[in-house]
ROVEX-733970 format. One line per 3 residues: number of its first residue (from 1); their letters; for each residue x, y, z of N, C-alpha, C. Coordinates in steps of 0.02 Angstrom, whole numbers, m for minus. Each point is the difference from the previous one (the first is absolute). Layout:
! ROVEX-733970
NUM = a = X/Y/Z/X/Y/Z/X/Y/Z  ... .
This chain:
! ROVEX-733970
1 = msr = 697/124/102/17/62/27/m20/72/m33  m23/m27/m80/m2/30/m46/m61/71/29  m62/m21/41/m52/19/13/27/52/82 .
4 = lgk = 42/m15/8/14/46/73/7/66/m1  m54/20/54/3/62/3/m56/54/m54  m36/m61/m19/m58/15/m71/m63/m20/17 .
7 = gpm = m16/46/69/m77/m3/22/m5/m82/33  m75/8/37/m46/m66/0/19/m59/m38  m6/m62/36/26/m43/m44/m41/m34/m32 .
10 = tgv = 4/m13/m69/m14/m20/m41/m47/m88/18  m46/m24/m47/m2/m74/14/48/m46/m3  57/22/m68/32/m56/m6/53/34/55 .
13 = drv = 16/52/30/48/9/50/m27/m47/73  m46/m10/8/m37/m38/53/4/m74/m16  7/m18/m56/4/m76/m18/107/m15/15 .
16 = eya = 25/68/m26/69/m24/17/22/m10/51  m30/52/45/m2/6/79/m11/m64/40  m65/m40/m30/m22/m56/45/48/m52/m23 .
19 = yld = 9/m5/m56/54/m53/m23/91/10/24  21/52/23/60/23/29/m15/m45/69  m50/37/39/m25/8/70/m9/m77/1 .
22 = qfl = m34/m74/m25/m5/m47/1/51/m50/m3  37/22/m59/61/m51/m17/61/4/89  m2/77/18/60/24/62/m46/m35/64 .
25 = qlq = m50/m28/2/m26/m61/38/32/m49/8  25/m29/m67/m8/m76/m25/77/m20/23  5/m56/28/71/m20/33/46/m26/m65 .
28 = tpv = m13/m5/m63/24/m13/m76/46/50/16  65/22/m39/35/52/m9/m39/47/m56  16/49/9/m30/51/m42/45/47/m19 .
31 = wgl = 2/28/m62/35/56/m18/m51/36/m35  32/76/5/m46/46/m61/37/37/m64  m28/m15/m64/42/45/m43/m26/52/m36 .
34 = vrt = 55/65/m13/m39/53/26/52/12/m96  m37/27/m53/46/36/m38/m23/70/m7  75/33/m15/20/44/3/35/49/m70 .
37 = avg = 10/57/m13/m1/33/m48/71/m25/m32  25/m47/34/64/m18/m9/6/m65/m5  m42/m45/20/2/m89/5/m38/m21/41 .
40 = fll = 30/m53/43/m65/m14/59/46/m8/70  m19/m12/62/27/m2/66/m35/m53/28  3/m36/45/m2/m56/43/m28/8/62 .
43 = ldr = m34/m12/31/m32/33/68/m20/m70/37  58/m1/49/m45/m57/60/m36/8/45  m22/m33/18/m51/19/59/m7/53/37 .
46 = pam = 59/20/41/m6/60/30/m14/41/m22  36/27/m62/7/34/m36/m79/19/m24  m45/m51/m15/m75/m16/m46/m47/8/85 .
49 = val = 43/14/58/m57/5/48/26/98/m1  51/22/4/m5/56/7/m44/48/m54  1/m37/m44/m51/33/m61/m60/m9/13 .
52 = rdg = m23/m63/13/m84/9/29/m9/49/51  48/m2/58/m9/42/63/5/71/m6  22/16/m63/19/92/m17/64/m7/59 .
55 = qld = 52/m15/m15/87/2/44/37/37/m27  m3/m16/m67/53/24/m41/m7/61/m3  82/15/m9/6/78/14/m8/47/m82 .
58 = ltr = m40/25/m11/m37/20/m62/48/74/m31  36/36/65/13/73/6/70/m11/m44  47/m47/m24/54/25/m16/17/m19/m61 .
61 = ndm = 4/16/m41/27/m24/m97/41/m26/6  32/m36/m55/68/6/m10/10/2/m74  79/3/m34/15/6/m50/m46/m35/m68 .
64 = igr = m8/m46/37/m36/m33/m87/m68/16/5  m24/m9/53/m83/36/m8/8/91/3  32/59/7/29/49/m35/m26/m12/m69 .
67 = iaw = 35/m49/m23/34/6/m90/m74/m31/m22  0/m47/33/m58/m51/m33/m84/34/3  m1/40/38/m69/36/29/0/54/m4 .
70 = rrd = 34/54/m57/m12/72/24/m42/34/10  m62/m29/m52/m77/25/11/m19/m34/45  15/m37/50/m48/m53/69/36/16/42 .
73 = psr = 44/42/24/30/m28/64/m32/m60/49  m66/15/9/m23/m33/51/26/m84/m10  m26/m4/m75/25/m83/m16/89/m2/12 .
76 = grs = 13/60/m39/69/m18/16/26/m32/80  m29/48/29/19/m15/78/m31/m79/31  m55/m16/m21/m17/m86/5/27/m39/m14 .
79 = eaa = 42/17/m60/41/m76/m36/62/37/40  17/37/32/54/25/47/5/m59/49  m63/24/45/7/m39/62/m9/m74/m17 .
82 = lrr = m6/m32/m49/m25/m50/m12/70/m31/m21  43/14/m39/74/m8/m12/49/7/53  m41/22/71/44/11/72/0/m77/31 .
85 = vav = m69/m4/m20/m20/m79/30/10/m51/m26  m14/m12/m73/15/m55/m27/54/m49/m4  m18/m60/m5/70/m61/22/33/m4/m63 .
88 = arc = m28/18/m56/26/m13/m87/m19/41/m28  24/11/m48/m10/63/m62/7/m53/m65  m11/49/m58/28/m18/m82/m25/46/m46 .
91 = tkr = 36/m5/m26/m27/27/m72/m64/m34/m47  m21/34/m44/m74/m12/m22/14/m82/m29  56/m8/m16/41/m53/m51/22/m65/52 .
94 = gla = 8/4/73/32/m7/35/m41/m48/41  m77/m4/m7/m51/m15/30/29/m83/21  m25/m46/m53/6/m69/31/77/m14/31 .
97 = rml = 33/33/m5/82/m18/18/m25/13/87  m22/69/19/m30/24/66/m43/m65/39  m31/m12/m52/m56/m40/80/42/m91/m41 .
100 = rrt = 11/m11/m43/50/m69/0/45/2/61  25/53/16/63/4/49/m49/m1/88  m50/21/m14/m32/31/55/m24/m42/32 .
103 = lpq = m64/m2/m28/m66/m49/20/m2/m82/m9  m40/m36/28/1/m73/29/m32/m27/m82  14/m49/m18/m15/m52/m67/m79/m3/38 .
106 = asv = m66/m1/m56/m75/m7/m12/m36/49/35  39/76/14/m5/60/m9/m82/9/m44  m15/36/35/m79/44/m47/5/58/2 .
109 = yfn = m17/57/m53/m14/41/m1/m68/40/m12  m27/23/40/m59/30/11/m9/70/m48  m41/18/m53/3/75/3/m86/m2/m27 .
112 = vgh = 6/70/46/m94/9/35/m9/73/m14  29/47/m33/m28/61/m19/8/17/m71  m1/m47/m58/19/13/m57/53/57/m33 .
115 = ani = 59/5/41/66/26/m3/38/m41/m6  30/19/m58/73/m42/12/m25/m69/m51  m17/20/m45/m35/m63/m27/46/m15/m61 .
118 = dkr = 33/m5/m41/40/3/m60/53/m68/m25  9/1/m53/28/m87/m38/79/18/26  56/32/35/44/2/13/19/m21/92 .
121 = sfa = m57/39/35/5/m10/57/m27/m101/49  m70/m1/m71/4/m57/20/33/m66/m50  23/11/m64/54/m51/9/69/3/69 .
124 = slr = m4/35/7/64/m1/57/m30/m41/50  m52/39/28/m23/m60/54/m6/m75/m24  m27/m15/m53/m5/m49/m34/76/m19/2 .
127 = lag = 47/29/m20/75/m29/2/26/m17/35  m32/14/66/34/1/68/m65/m68/52  m43/m27/m52/m8/m59/22/m72/48/59 .
130 = lki = m30/34/m11/m34/31/55/m76/m47/m38  m56/1/34/m82/m8/m40/m5/73/28  m58/17/m66/m42/55/0/m63/m13/10 .
133 = avl = m22/45/55/m76/17/8/m17/66/m9  m43/11/m51/m23/79/m9/m87/m5/12  m22/52/31/m55/32/31/m25/55/m45 .
136 = vhd = m36/m21/m44/m35/36/m71/m50/40/44  m27/52/10/m58/44/35/m47/m38/m48  3/30/m75/m39/16/m58/6/m2/m54 .
139 = vip = m8/6/m46/27/15/m78/m72/55/m37  4/35/69/m30/83/m42/28/21/m65  58/19/22/32/33/m69/m5/m38/m45 .
142 = ldh = m18/m60/m26/m16/m34/m33/m51/2/m44  m57/m27/36/m68/m18/2/m36/74/m14  47/55/30/m59/66/3/67/55/m12 .
145 = pqf = 29/0/m51/54/28/m13/m17/98/m2  m63/10/m2/m28/86/9/14/8/75  10/m59/32/m20/31/59/54/7/43 .
148 = arp = 62/2/m30/80/m4/17/40/50/m41  26/35/43/82/26/m15/m19/9/m72  33/30/m50/18/m37/m63/81/m22/m3 .
151 = dtv = 37/26/35/70/m26/m13/6/m58/54  m50/m16/30/2/m80/32/m10/m47/m26  m69/m14/m55/m20/m51/m29/62/m61/m28 .
154 = epf = 44/42/m39/40/m39/m33/56/m42/47  26/67/46/44/m44/58/m31/m57/28  m84/15/19/m22/m45/49/3/m68/m58 .
157 = rrk = m24/m14/m62/4/m38/m18/67/m51/m30  52/42/22/54/m21/m15/1/m53/61  m7/59/73/20/m66/60/m40/m63/m3 .
160 = mqv = m66/29/m16/m53/m95/m5/35/m46/m68  42/21/m42/27/m44/m37/51/m40/34  20/19/44/71/5/52/m32/m63/37 .
163 = vse = m60/2/25/m26/m22/43/m15/m55/m21  m24/m13/m52/m21/m54/m46/49/m29/m18  50/m4/m8/58/m19/m28/34/m34/63 .
166 = cad = 7/30/47/56/m19/47/m34/m13/98  m65/14/m7/m35/4/74/2/m70/10  33/m56/71/m37/m31/7/m70/m20/28 .
169 = lvi = m23/56/37/m65/10/11/m29/61/22  m53/6/m38/m48/82/11/m57/m25/46  22/68/31/m64/m9/60/m49/76/m2 .
172 = htt = m78/m39/m6/m45/43/m16/m28/14/71  m43/61/m2/m31/14/48/m71/m25/14  m51/m6/m69/m56/m28/m19/m6/m46/m57 .
175 = qaa = m49/m27/1/m3/m46/m44/m21/54/m76  m19/21/6/m19/58/m45/45/37/m45  70/23/35/48/17/10/42/m48/m42 .
178 = raq = m10/m63/13/55/m35/m5/m30/m31/m92  m75/m6/0/m23/m35/m74/25/73/m45  m14/84/20/59/27/m51/70/2/m8 .
181 = tea = 16/2/65/88/m2/m32/4/m79/m33  m23/m14/15/40/m92/m28/m13/7/m66  m86/34/m32/m2/1/m82/51/47/m12 .
184 = qla = 40/64/18/33/28/m46/94/m48/20  0/m42/75/57/m47/m17/m11/m32/m56  m55/m50/m23/15/m45/m44/0/36/m74 .
187 = qmg = m25/49/m18/8/56/m57/113/3/6  m6/m8/53/95/31/m17/47/m69/9  m44/m72/10/34/m48/m34/0/m62/50 .
190 = rvp = m7/18/92/5/m40/30/m34/7/69  m27/m33/32/m58/36/64/47/m51/67  30/25/33/30/m7/60/m48/m41/55 .
193 = egv = 17/m45/21/m34/m41/49/m24/82/56  m71/m15/35/m16/52/7/m46/m24/84  10/65/49/m46/m9/44/m48/42/43 .
196 = tas = m46/5/m1/m45/52/40/m25/22/64  30/45/23/11/16/65/m30/64/18  m69/16/7/m17/65/25/63/45/44 .
199 = lgv = 5/48/4/32/48/19/m20/16/82  37/m2/50/m10/22/42/m40/75/12  m60/20/45/m26/60/m4/m9/m1/79 .
202 = pva = 56/26/37/m24/22/61/m10/68/12  m66/0/37/m41/88/10/59/35/69  m15/62/m16/34/60/59/m32/6/50 .
205 = qpi = 25/m1/63/m68/27/50/m18/68/m19  m56/29/m3/m14/41/m9/36/78/36  10/44/m22/28/60/11/m64/82/m8 .
208 = aid = m11/24/28/m65/31/m2/35/66/m20  m69/28/m59/48/55/m45/m61/44/m17  8/55/m10/m94/52/m15/m22/m54/m53 .
211 = apa = m72/m12/7/m22/m22/m42/m83/38/13  m24/m3/m88/m55/20/6/m39/m8/52  m39/22/35/m72/5/40/m72/m48/m54 .
214 = qpy = 20/17/m39/m73/m34/m47/40/m63/m17  m54/m40/m31/5/m72/m40/39/29/m71  56/m47/9/54/6/m62/21/m60/m37 .
217 = fvt = 26/9/m48/33/m61/m38/78/31/m17  47/m87/m30/53/38/12/31/m45/m58  51/11/m36/37/m28/m43/47/0/5 .
220 = lgt = 64/m76/m11/53/m4/35/38/m5/m73  69/17/1/40/6/m40/29/35/m55  56/1/m35/42/24/m32/m56/61/m39 .
223 = iep = m2/61/m32/m24/13/m51/13/13/m73  m8/m70/m21/28/m1/m76/m45/m42/m45  m10/21/m70/m60/m28/m23/m21/m49/1 .
226 = rkn = 14/m58/14/m16/m78/12/m45/m24/78  m3/61/36/m39/m7/65/m52/48/m28  m38/53/m33/m43/m8/m24/m28/59/24 .
229 = hkl = 33/26/51/m14/79/57/m54/40/m77  2/10/m68/m46/36/m38/m69/m8/7  m10/m79/18/m83/m24/36/m18/1/36 .
232 = lld = 31/57/61/m28/m4/63/0/107/m22  60/24/m40/m21/69/15/m79/13/m49  8/m52/m63/m62/16/m22/m73/m25/44 .
235 = lwa = 7/m40/47/m63/m15/26/m16/64/45  56/29/64/m14/41/16/m12/69/m16  22/9/m54/m26/61/m62/m79/19/m3 .
238 = qmp = m22/m95/m16/m73/4/m21/m37/11/81  37/m34/17/m66/m7/75/m26/57/18  m56/52/36/m20/62/25/6/1/63 .
241 = dpp = 26/m49/40/25/35/73/33/m65/13  68/m6/m32/41/m67/17/39/m1/64  34/m40/44/20/m28/78/76/6/m40 .
244 = pll = 37/19/66/63/1/m8/40/m71/m23  30/9/m78/61/m48/5/68/28/m1  28/m61/28/85/33/27/17/m45/m60 .
247 = ilg = 40/28/m20/50/m32/m28/76/m20/29  10/m53/12/45/m11/44/80/m36/m50  37/35/m5/71/m32/m53/43/73/m13 .
250 = grg = 48/m11/m50/33/29/m10/m19/8/m105  15/30/m23/5/24/m58/58/m56/m50  m54/m11/m36/57/m33/m59/29/24/m40 .
253 = wsn = m24/m37/m68/33/32/m84/m41/m2/m27  m3/26/m44/m31/3/m73/m76/9/17  m32/66/27/m65/m9/42/m20/74/m9 .
256 = aev = 45/54/m34/m22/60/m15/m72/17/9  m30/m17/m42/m81/23/m2/m33/m24/102  21/m52/8/m26/m8/77/33/70/51 .
259 = far = 90/m16/m4/11/58/35/m15/79/m4  m11/11/m49/m36/88/m38/m73/m12/46  m28/m51/0/m67/11/14/15/m11/92 .
262 = lda = 43/m18/41/m3/m26/60/39/77/24  38/39/m34/40/71/m3/m73/48/7  m46/m10/m50/m54/54/15/m47/m3/41 .
265 = lpp = 9/m48/35/m55/m20/67/m3/64/44  m48/31/10/m18/62/71/31/m50/69  29/44/27/m10/m5/79/m34/m49/26 .
268 = dsp = m61/19/m12/m62/m42/33/m17/m51/m56  23/m8/m22/m39/m69/m49/m1/m57/30  m34/m47/2/m29/m62/33/55/m22/m14 .
271 = vqe = 23/m6/m35/57/m40/m51/87/27/30  13/m77/44/86/46/32/44/m41/m9  56/15/m36/63/m31/1/45/10/47 .
274 = rag = 9/m80/35/34/m4/66/80/m56/m33  58/42/m10/56/m35/0/33/m16/55  53/m18/m6/59/m6/69/m19/m57/45 .
277 = lnd = m73/m17/26/m8/m25/61/38/m67/7  m10/m29/83/45/m58/m1/m69/m27/16  37/m89/8/m44/m59/m4/m82/31/60 .
280 = gqi = 15/m5/50/m44/36/35/m48/31/m2  27/64/m5/m53/36/m39/m55/m9/m49  59/m30/m59/m74/m56/m51/m52/m11/17 .
283 = afl = 39/m70/73/m36/m35/3/m55/29/63  m11/68/17/m25/2/35/m56/34/m54  18/57/m32/m59/35/m62/m36/m80/m43 .
286 = lqg = 31/m49/m19/m20/m58/m25/m47/m20/41  m6/m12/67/m47/m24/45/m31/34/17  m13/45/m2/m50/45/m1/m53/12/m52 .
289 = aqa = 32/12/m68/m49/7/m66/m63/m43/16  m36/8/m75/m58/m32/m9/33/m49/m52  28/7/m27/38/m51/m33/71/m5/m41 .
292 = llf = 40/m22/m23/57/6/m44/m41/2/m69  24/41/m64/m24/m7/m44/59/m11/m41  m8/m51/m56/66/m33/m39/m23/9/m48 .
295 = psh = m6/23/m53/m14/m11/m49/68/m34/m79  35/1/22/83/m16/m31/m40/m44/m73  35/20/m32/m10/m26/m84/59/m81/m10 .
298 = aeg = 38/m10/51/46/m51/m1/43/m5/79  m2/m63/25/23/15/66/41/m80/m14  58/9/59/48/m78/m3/m49/m16/63 .
301 = fgi = m13/17/49/18/m24/77/m57/37/19  m7/70/47/m70/45/18/21/1/101  81/10/3/m7/6/57/m25/33/70 .
304 = pal = m41/74/m57/m78/51/48/m34/m46/5  m27/m21/m36/m61/m47/13/m6/m43/73  62/m39/m28/m5/m39/64/4/27/50 .
307 = eaa = 50/48/8/10/54/60/m66/16/19  m44/27/m43/m100/33/32/m24/m48/20  4/m81/m38/m33/m46/13/26/m49/88 .
310 = alg = 79/30/m3/7/m14/66/m29/41/67  m13/47/m26/m19/62/49/m68/11/m1  m52/m39/m62/m67/0/37/m54/38/m61 .
313 = tpv = 41/44/m30/m3/51/m43/m23/m28/m72  m86/0/m34/10/m13/m43/10/18/m84  36/m30/m53/34/m1/m50/m55/m5/m39 .
316 = iaa = 17/74/m43/m36/m29/m74/45/15/m54  15/m61/m38/31/m23/m31/m4/14/m82  65/m6/m55/m25/m14/m48/4/m62/m9 .
319 = klp = m23/m29/m69/m44/m66/m3/49/m39/m36  71/1/53/76/m37/m30/m10/m84/25  30/m37/m37/15/m82/29/33/2/78 .
322 = vfq = 51/48/m2/54/14/59/m47/7/55  m37/42/3/m31/37/48/m62/m60/22  m35/m28/m46/m42/m52/1/30/m60/43 .
325 = ell = 57/m9/m12/44/m67/48/6/13/49  20/62/26/26/20/47/m71/15/43  m30/33/m10/m39/37/57/m76/m39/m4 .
328 = gef = 10/m56/m55/m81/m39/10/m47/45/15  m66/m16/26/m43/20/24/6/69/41  39/m2/0/22/92/58/m29/67/m46 .
331 = avy = 48/4/m50/m29/45/m43/m38/13/m53  m16/52/m28/m52/32/m37/33/m16/m78  m23/m11/m44/36/m11/m57/m17/19/m42 .
334 = ldv = 22/72/m51/m43/33/m40/46/12/m58  m34/20/m65/38/m3/m70/8/72/16  69/39/m18/33/29/m9/m31/76/m46 .
337 = tds = m26/m35/m56/m28/32/m46/m70/13/15  m64/m24/61/m47/4/7/m17/70/95  16/57/m47/m19/45/38/m38/21/51 .
340 = ysw = m59/m22/m39/m66/15/47/m21/m69/50  42/m68/m4/m2/m47/77/62/37/51  59/21/m41/60/28/57/m69/63/41 .
343 = met = m16/33/m21/m53/69/25/m43/m28/54  m44/m50/m34/m52/m16/46/26/m50/68  76/m50/m31/19/m33/74/22/61/38 .
346 = idr = 33/44/m32/30/11/71/m45/82/38  m47/m2/m42/m63/51/14/m42/m53/64  m5/m64/m17/m34/m48/49/64/m16/75 .
349 = lrr = 60/m5/m31/27/m18/62/35/73/60  m44/68/m40/12/56/27/m30/9/60  m76/m12/m22/m45/m2/69/m24/m64/34 .
352 = acr = 42/m51/m11/12/m60/32/22/11/71  m5/m33/43/54/0/70/41/m49/m9  63/17/17/51/m27/m8/m14/m65/74 .
355 = sdg = m2/m63/m25/9/m49/51/73/m28/5  29/7/69/72/m34/23/9/m74/m27  m66/m53/m16/3/m69/33/50/m36/m59 .
358 = kkm = m11/17/m81/23/m11/m52/49/m17/m9  68/m39/39/58/17/m19/49/m65/m72  40/m1/m32/60/m45/m16/55/m23/29 .
361 = app = 10/m23/16/72/m33/22/66/m2/m42  46/57/m8/30/17/m54/46/m60/m9  23/m20/m82/61/m35/24/60/m3/27 .
364 = swr = 21/m27/13/87/m14/57/74/m11/m52  43/30/13/57/m36/m19/19/m52/21  m18/m24/63/23/m68/28/m34/m50/m53 .
367 = dhf = m42/m8/m31/m48/m28/m35/31/8/m75  38/72/m32/34/m1/m50/52/m39/15  42/32/46/64/m38/m13/14/m79/9 .
370 = klv = m45/m24/44/6/m61/m4/m17/m62/m65  m50/43/m40/m19/m5/m73/81/m11/m42  19/75/11/55/m12/m47/55/m30/13 .
373 = lsr = 24/2/67/48/m46/40/16/m71/m37  m75/m24/16/1/m69/m24/10/m26/m60  10/64/m53/1/m17/m54/82/m3/m29 .
376 = m = 60/17/17/40/37/2/53/m61/51 .
């Protein structure tokens, strides 16, 4: 709910939605736990269906919402809507008691968004007799703190400490990410049982949108330092006759130099920044591109690369273990410090005739949940 109304869904948002949708299809009892400014709400199946399907009335606030979220009225209205449909509520100190009173024995709590991971909440879950499963997308803030917002590194470290101490199962999305996560958890004192289950990557039906008439390239993802848009801007600045480069994604954080370079581009620049597109429009541009360029310094998974592969679009990616694990021989892997190789490969693909014959089937949510649910 904290992301409601804040633009297109992020990768983590999509995972949370997939879990919500999957659990609502199960025949077993299911509840949703929502943290609010003053405590917790418990949602039953009908309330969760309303949340999933966008059927909640988000136009009306209540007294608690107006007081707690004076600076963020939309968040206040969202919490008010959930209070109206919740089957139980409690203060922050009353979580264990509410859960014991409401949930059946042997219930399992799934946390899949890196949010609401703290000692008090997890201790309450334990006290109520719940098993705890946590999906850790990656530990990039710990392995590469230079690419994280400065104020997020220590809070993330504390979250992973709680995972180390309290989780019964850690869900990993790749073997590469698992190795990095478990190395961090080992330093914290305990490595919980783990399972590796690739995220599902459903590919949207392409929706036509204006695209360059000549061969073009795309890069997809939030514009943040880790994604290494700087390399691509440097390459395009060096090309004598550069092809169009579409930068698909919103602006992130700590990237003032790149933002300034984008703002300084003339209207007729071959580099075009396009934000706010829906999944179908992105799929259309991705499908028509000569290649997806993915020069990230670090990744935990890499949904855009798998989407491109499923559409038959060539992928030029950084030489990262996670990409090699997911894409195998489909992609071309280059060192992000080797600008010459990137320039040469882009120039070769620019002149190549696109073939739609080579595609790669993306991983499915069905396989993901089959693995995860077999372990709980």
